[in-house]
C-alpha positions, 0 to 999 in steps of 0.5 A: 498428481504431478507436482507443479513446475515452479515459475521462474522469476529474475529478481533483477527485473524492473525495480529489482527489490523487495516488492518483487519478492513480497508480491510473488510469494504472496501470490504463490501462497494464495494460489498454491503455485510454486515459484523460484526467484533468482538474483533476489533483490538484485538491483539492491547490491549497493549500499542497501545490499542484495539478497533477502532481508530479515523482514522478507524472511519473517513474512515468508517463514510464516507463509511457509508454515501456514501453507505447508510449503517446502522452502529453499534459500530462506535466510538473510542474505540469500540470493535464491529462493524457492517456495512450494506451497501445498495448502490453500488459505482456508486449509492453512488457517485450520491447520494452524489452529485458527479455528480455536481462536489462536492469534498469530504472532510474527517476530522479526529479528530486528527493529530495522525489519519493517512490520508494515512490509511483513503485513503487506506480504501476508495480507492477501493470504489472510483475506482469503483465509476464511475457515468453514466453522459453521457460521456465515461470517468468517472468524476474524484473524488476529495478528501481531507483528513485531519489528520496526514501525517507522523504517526507511524505504518502507511505508509507515504505520501512519500511511498504512492506517490513513491511506492504504487500508482505508482505500481498500475498505472504501473501494472493495466489498467485504474488506475490513482490517482493524489495526492498532499501534502497540509500540512504535519503533524507528530504524534510526536512533536508539532501537527497540522492537515495535509491535502492531496489532491487526484483526483481519476479517477474511472474505466469506467462503465462495466470495471473490474480492471485488469493487463495491456496487456502483450504487455506493460510488458517487456519480459525481465528485463533491464541489470543487475547491480552487488550488493556487493555480486555479485548477480544480483540486477538489480537496476538502480536508488535509490531515497532517501527522507530525512525528518529530522532537517536541521543539519542532511541533509548534513551528512545523504546525505553523509552517504547514498551515501557512504552506497548505493555505497557499496551495489548497486555500479552501481545504480544512487542515487537521492535525491528526497525530502530533507525537514526540519522536524521541530522537533528533534524527527522527523527523517524519511528516505525512499529509493526507488529502481528502476529497470529502470531509471526514470526522476522524472516526476511522470509518472508510467512506465509499465516497472518499478518496485520499492521496498521501505524501510523506517525508522522512527527513534524512538531511543533516540538521547541522545548526538549523533552528526549529523554525528554519528546519520546520519551513524546509520540511513543510515546503518539501512535503506540501509541494509534493502533495500539491504536485500529486493531487493538482498537477497529476490529477490521479485517482491515487498517489504514487505509492498507493498505486503500486500497493493496490496492484496485487489486489486488482489482480486477485479481484473479480472484474475490472478495476482501475486506479490511474495516476495521471501524468504531471503536466502544465498548470490546470486540466489539459485543454482547459477542460474542467477536471473533476478533481479525481483525475479520470476516476469516474472513467476508472471506477464507474465507466470502465469499458463503455466508450474507451477502446481496450488495448491489451498490454504486453506483459513480458516485462514491466509495463504501463504507466506509473512508477517502476514499482507499479510496472514491476508489480503488474509484471509479477502478477502477470507471470504468476496469474496467467488469467489476469489481463491488463489494458491501456498501459496498465490503467485497467486490470481484469482480475482473475476473481479467486475464491475458495469453498 
């Protein structure tokens, strides 16, 4: 058989950073499609530096081993990467001894290497890595990743645990990922290696990734609450995670309670995580808004939706008192959440939207996770909004009444952030069967499965 020709990708396209590398290599690994990336992270040539970083090398190195790939340029700082896999996900895990229950360990070489970004690179592959071991239910895959858990310019463990994975589990059938933070590690202050444990439950052989049945999706939203401007926010609960020096815990809880009561007066506030960060330079807050009450048991509900906004404080603390500093942090993150949920009225937040693109492209059928445009106070035209920004049309009424206009995919496209636009472009380059419509608001995925 004649070898496949590598798909050429210019790493300066769109956002031109590490996301382009992660998505393209993940898709190449799942589909056994060779790729070649030039100008790797070409738009990061400033203070953050271009070329591969250690987190990219760690994730790609494992995927190369798993897929039996030939790789060129796999080193920190490399500006060109060629990745030519040869084994499908089920073949690969069997070859690595997974059938014997051998856990997987991925070691990054630095606490500055994000374990979360490494996990993002390997998760799509693991979801399809069921082995034919005689049972109907595939054997779960245990994975430990060592590196940084709270790293600048990457999602935190809290965001992955409270927003991304619960959304995947609530929206897609047969997606289940257990996780546990073993050791936290920051990229600021004195550094030490962190560790995160996962147990991924692969899709059964022959099954595709797809949305849960319509019967599991509510016909209408829960009773709305009124936000500060009178528009429908539909927020029943807000979870707050605080990772700061202990001196900020009490004043920050007070500030968040005050600010969120003003912006979301009918939402219940729950402090999910309050933890000593171990250094004055480590100040992080995550707010997660829910449209249903949740008991904190960790089980994803099909009826629940969540929006996250976080803030890693990067300004100089100077001589600010804990009260002043807490007020500043609270105002910043609370207003960001308000803008995301009330003013944009989207089905997902900015960061979640781009992280879901790869799963949309691999899935069977039509999926949609729109993020509305920020506009005037209240719903457009004075109409009552259901609080989830058109999510009924996005997830329940696709293609029934709206005209579907196919998007051109030669360059990053559609609505949303540049990260989201670039992610859509990458999927279209590597998966020619994927189709995007209406400025990226609807994706018709390729429905990959393995037997």
